[in-house]
N, C-alpha and C positions, 0 to 999 in steps of 0.2 A: 355800439356796446364796447366797453373797455374793461379788460380784466387786468388788475394790477396786483403784484405781490406786496403784501403788507409786512413791514418789519415789526419787531417786538413792540416798539413804542410809538411808531408813527407810520403814516401812509406815505408811500413814495410820491414825489411830485411828478409832474407830467414828463413823459418819456423824452421829448426833444430837449428839455432843459437839463434833465438828469444825466443824459448820455453825451452831451455835447463835447466834453473834454476827455471822454474815456476812449482810449485806443483799442480796448478789448471788447468792443461792441459790434455786433453784426445784426443786421435786420434782413429778414426774409420777406419779400413781397409775394404773397400767395394769392393767386387768382381764385383759387377754390381751396378751402381749408376744412378738413374734417378733424377738428381739434379734439373732440371727445367722441369717439365712436359709440354709436347708439343714439347720439343727438344729431340734429340736422347740420349739414355743412354750411359754411358761410362764404360769402364772396368778398374779394378785395380786402384781405387782412394783412396786417404786419406783425411778424413775430420778432420781438426784440430779445436778443440773446447777449448776455454778459458772461464772458468766459465760457464755462461748460453748461450753464443753466439758462433757462428761459426766465426773463424778468417781466415781460408783459406781452399781451396780445391785444392789438388795437384795430379798430375799424379803419379802413382806408389805407393808403400807402404812405406811412410815416417814414421820413428820412432824417434821422437825427444827424446833426452836424458831426462829421468825422467818422461816422459809422461805415463799416463795409456793407454794401448792399448786394444781396443775392436776388436776382430777378427770376421768380417762379410764377410770374403773372399769367402764363399760359399753361400752368401745370396744376395737377391735383395733388395736394399736400396732405400728409397724414403723419401720425406718430410712427416711430420706428417699430418694426414688427418683432414679435417675441415667439420663439419656438421652445416649447416646454419639454421637448424630448429629442435630443440629438446624441450622436456618438462621434465626436470630432476626431478621434484617433484612428478611425477605420472607415473603409468603404467596401461594401460587399464585392468580392471578386473571386476568380478561380483560385487565387493563391491564399485564400483566407486561412485555411488550416495550416499551411506552411508558415504563414506570417506569425502564428501563435508561438512557434518554436524557433524563429530566426530573428525576430525583432526585439530590441531592447526598450526599456522605458524611455530612453533618450530618443530613439527612433520614433516612438509613439508621440512624444511631445512635439518633435519637429514636424512630423506629418500633420499633427493636430493644428499647429500654427498655420500651415498652408490651407487646411480646410476651414479654419476659423476666418481667414481673410476672404475666402470664397463665399462663406455664409454672410459675412458683413456686407460684401458687395452686392449680395442679393436682397439687401434691405432688412436683414434680421440683425438688429442692434443688441439684442439680449437673447441668451439661450440658457437652457438647463441641460447639462451633459449628465446623463444618467446611465453610466456604465462604461468603465475604462480602467486602464492601469492606474493605480492609486497615485503613485509618484508623478506620473505624467499629467494626470488630471489636475492635481493641485498646482503643479508647476505652470501648466498652461493658463489656468485661471489667474494666477498671481502675475504671470508675465503680461497678460492683457491689462490687469489693473495698474501695473507699474509703467505701462506705456512702452514695453519692449517689443510687443507685436501688435499688429492690427487685427482686431477681431471683435466679436460681440462680447458684451458683459456676460459673465458666466456664473452660474451656480453649478457645483459639481457634486456628484455622489461617490466617485471612485467606483470600485467593484460592487456589484449588488450582493446583498446578504442572501445566501442561498443554502438550501439543504445539501449535504454531501451528495454528489451525483445529480443535482438539480440543474435547472436551465442555465444558470450562470457559473456552474462549476465546470471543470474541464471534462470533456467527453470525447470518445471516439479514437483514443490513442492506446498504445500498449500500456500495461500497468505501471511500468517504471516511469514513463513520461507523465502519466496522470498523477502519480504520487509527487513528482517533481513540480508539476504545474498546478496542483490543487489550489483553488481560490483561497486567499487569506481571509475572505469573508464567508467561507463555508462554515456551517454550524449544525449541531444536532442537539436538540433538547433546549428547554427555556434558558437554563443558566449559560450554556455555550452561546446561544444566540444573543443574550445580553452582552457577553464578552465581545462578540463580533461588532455589535453596534458601537460599543464604547471605544473599541480600538479605531474604528473609522472616525469617530468624533475626535479622538486624540490626534488623528492625522489631519484634522481641520477640514473635513468635508462639510458642505452646506446643507445637505439633505441626505436622508437614508433611502436607498432604493432596495427593494427586495423582489425576489421572484416567487410570487405566491402560487404560481402554477408552472407547468411545463411550458416550453417555448418551441417556436417553429424551427429555428436555426441551430439548436443544440443537436449534436450528433448522437442521439439516443432515441429509441422508440418508447419513451416514457409518457407519451400522451401530453395533453394540454390542460389537465385538471389540477386540482389542489395538490401541492407537494409539501407544504408545512402543516404541522398539527396545530389545532387551535391554541394550545397553550404556548407554542412557539411564536405564533403570530402576536398573541397578547404580550408576550415578553419583549418582543422587538419594538412594538409600538410604545409600550410603557417606558422602556429604557430610552428610546429616542426622544419622546416628549419630555421626559424628566430632564434631559440635557438640551432642550430647546431646539430640537430638529423635527421637521416634518418627515413623514414616511409615505413614500409612494410605491405602489406595487405593480410590477409587470404581472398581468393576469389576463388570460384568455378564457379559461373554463369557468363556468358559473359557480362551481363549488368554491374555487379560490377567490373569486370576486366577492361573493357574499360573506365568506368567512373573514376576509380581510376588512371589509366594511364593518362587520359586526365587532371586530377587534379594535375599532376606532381609527383605522387608517385614514389618511388625508386625501389620497387621490389614487385613481386607477389608470394605468397605462394600457391601452388597447381595448380591453373590455369586450372581446369578440362575442362571447356567448351569454351576455347579460340577459336577465329575464325580468319579469314584473317585480319580483322581490328585490332584485338588484336596484331597479329604479326607485322603489320605495325606500331602500336604504340610502341611496344617493341623496334623495330629497330630505330624508330625516336628518342625515348627518351633515349635509352641505358639502360633501366631498366632490371634488372635480373629476371629470372624465377627460382624459387626454387620448383621443381616438386613433391617431396615427393611421388613417385609412390608406395613405400612400404606401405604407410598408406592406399592408396586405395585398394591394394591387401589384406592387413590385415583385413580391415572392411568388404570387400566382402566375405572373407573366414569365418569370425565370424558370418556374417548374416545367414549362413547356419547351424551353430552349436551352437551358444551362446543363451541359453534360457533366459538369463538375459537382452537381448536387448529389449527395448520398441518397440512397433509397428512403431512409427515414425522413430526411429533410424534404425531399420531393413530395412525399405523401402528405406531410403536415402542411406544406405550402399550398397544395391543391385543396386541402380540406378547410384550412383556416382563412386564407387570403380572401376568397370570394364572399365571406360572411361579414366582412368589416363594414362595408357600405350600408348594408341593412341594419347592422348594429347601431351605427350613428343615426340613421333615420329613426329608429325606435327610441333611442335615448333622447334625441332632440324633441320628438313628439311627447315624450314623457316628462319633459321639464327638467332634465338633468343639467347641471352646470357644466359647461364645456370650455376647456382651455385648449388652444391650438398646440399641436405637436405632431411631428412627422416621423420620428425614428430615423432621421437622416443618418446615413452610414449603412443602413439597409438600402434605402433609395439614395440617389446621388446627392452629395452636398451641392448647394447652390440651386437645386431644384425644389427647395422647400415650399415655394408658393404654389406648386401644383396641388397641394393639399386643399387650398381654397376652392378650387374647381370641384374637387370631390365632396367637400362639405356642402356646396350648393347643390350638387347632384343628389345628395342625401336629404335635401329638403330645407337646408338653412338658407336664409337670404344672404346676399353679399354683405349687408351691414352686420348681420349676426356673425358671419364668418370672420369679418375684420375685427369685430368686438372681441371675439374669442382669442384673437392674436394680439390684442392690445390691452384693453381694460381687464378682461377676464384673466389673461395670462399674467399680467402684472399682479393681480390679486393672488392668484395661485402661487406665484413665486415670492410672495410676501414683499413685493417691491413697489406697491402702488403709490407710495409717497414720492417715488423718484422717476417712474417710467409709466408708459401706457397711454398717456394723453399729452397734448400740447397745452400746458397750463403753467402759469407762473410758479417758479420754485422747482420745477422738474428738470431733469437733464434734457438738453437740446438734442434729443434723438429724433430725427425728422427725415422722412423720405418723400419722394415725389415720383409720380408717373405721368405719362403724356395724355392719358385718357381717363374717363370717369370709372373708377373701380366699382362703384355702386350699380353701374349699368352693365359692366362686364368684368367680373372679378379676375378673369385670366390676364388682364393687363398688369397685374402684380408680378407676373413672370418677367416683365421687361422693365427693370428698375432704371429710372433716369437720374435720380439724385439720392444720395445717402449722406446724412450728417449724423455723427455720433458725438455726444458731449461737446457740441459746438464746432467740431472739426469736420470739414468736408472730405469724404472719401471717394465720392463718385459724383460727377457732374457732367453728364453727356451733352 
């Protein structure tokens, strides 16, 4: 079988002739290739790469004259992985609350660059960063696009749109500090929430994130149920869609999940307490669930060991965390569309692939879990024309591991080879 990219007016001629004089051609010889997750893998394939994109995938080991050859004949080759929910500027630690009042936007961006490289080296070639300092988020994304830093391709939201005092607003400090640090995306009432959305879009964010419910790590005993009024949710979604942006919602409690889906939201992050009505709404609207089970496991573990957790956070961690695995099991059984996401920054950066093991524990097959982190996540991020599969015309975002991930998905924790846009970043 041969898959060849067609130009507007003609079909490309055979690979060996077309590439013979091109110095910017690389060929990967893949012993095992999962080119399109969800379809069966193939043996002994050649991936022809011109510049940063894939030009052809051919049966057998093709070696165009003058091409650089990468030998992965004993490896298991797949598309680069996609994490739909990260926080590159932070990592949960005992100094978390102090960091909020001592670090600058520049600090956040520089730390984000370090975590971005860690994430890329773990095989995640694209991420969606949904919650961080606005200036740092946009700068980090643009630095990667300009080639100034090594890291995954990024879509960023900047700070989450939140009700005053809500999960993404400042909490747990004295009043003077909270007034000084109040989120620029905090809003009250439909008109004010439209303003918040439009100001974020003016700042060039790619996606709007909101906190439809309370959250675990906010320093307040405000619960994890709905925190926006229905008219506020509707105004946020309408304003974002009108200006070409998707809206995703942090949502644990079922009231917030269902209200956001009813308002036309595009995806749910976490979804801890979803119910049968939630599943019906997911299926009716086609919205994605980004389950982030590893975040729930992480906070539940920390609740028993971390002496720096405040009483409010510890209680919510113990209540919410253990429910997330059962949530994913229920959503998967109900036919909800699932896109891979970890909430890394709560869990450690670079450990993103642990989520695969939790997805399998929740009843997904290894193939389904990998599809969630490639084909589904690419669709969710509106980037399916460029990433998510190894096919002609797409970016050469390619990873490899030493053993079969369909037999044991945990091997994705040990990345042997990482290529992004035709450039090799890891080759053990």
